[in-house]
C-alpha positions in Angstrom: 119.5 -14.4 134.8 121.3 -11.3 134.5 123.5 -13.4 131.7 120.3 -15.0 129.9 118.9 -11.2 129.3 122.2 -9.3 128.8 122.6 -11.7 126.3 120.0 -10.8 124.7 120.1 -7.4 124.9 123.3 -7.9 123.0 122.4 -10.7 120.0 121.5 -9.3 116.6 119.6 -12.5 114.8 116.8 -10.6 114.0 118.6 -6.8 113.0 118.8 -8.6 109.1 114.7 -9.4 109.9 113.9 -5.5 110.4 116.6 -4.1 107.5 114.6 -6.4 104.5 111.6 -5.2 106.3 112.4 -1.5 105.4 114.0 -2.1 102.2 110.3 -4.1 101.0 108.7 -1.0 101.7 110.7 1.5 100.5 110.4 -0.8 97.0 106.9 -1.3 97.4 105.8 2.5 97.9 108.4 3.8 94.9 105.8 1.4 92.7 102.6 3.1 94.1 104.0 6.3 93.5 105.3 5.3 89.4 101.8 2.9 88.9 100.2 6.5 89.8 102.2 8.5 88.1 101.9 6.5 84.6 98.0 6.0 85.1 96.7 9.5 84.4 99.1 8.9 80.8 98.0 5.6 80.6 94.5 6.0 80.4 94.2 9.3 77.9 96.3 6.5 75.5 94.0 3.7 75.8 90.9 6.4 75.1 92.8 7.1 71.8 93.2 3.8 71.2 89.4 3.1 71.4 88.1 6.3 70.0 90.1 5.2 66.9 89.3 1.9 67.0 85.0 3.2 67.6 86.4 5.6 64.4 86.7 2.9 62.0 85.4 0.3 60.4 86.8 -3.6 59.6 88.1 -3.7 56.4 89.9 -0.5 56.1 93.0 -0.9 58.6 
């Protein structure tokens, strides 16, 4: 029984999975930060395009 416990504690089979989980969490966090960073700018651009299209008449472009 002691040998099985020692073998289990020395095993590194799940270490790669833990690394991938941490790396994936970091990438997702960076993506969320990037989305929030550019969200305000894209809203302003969208409002500007909407205003331009609303003020223009068909056929004058």
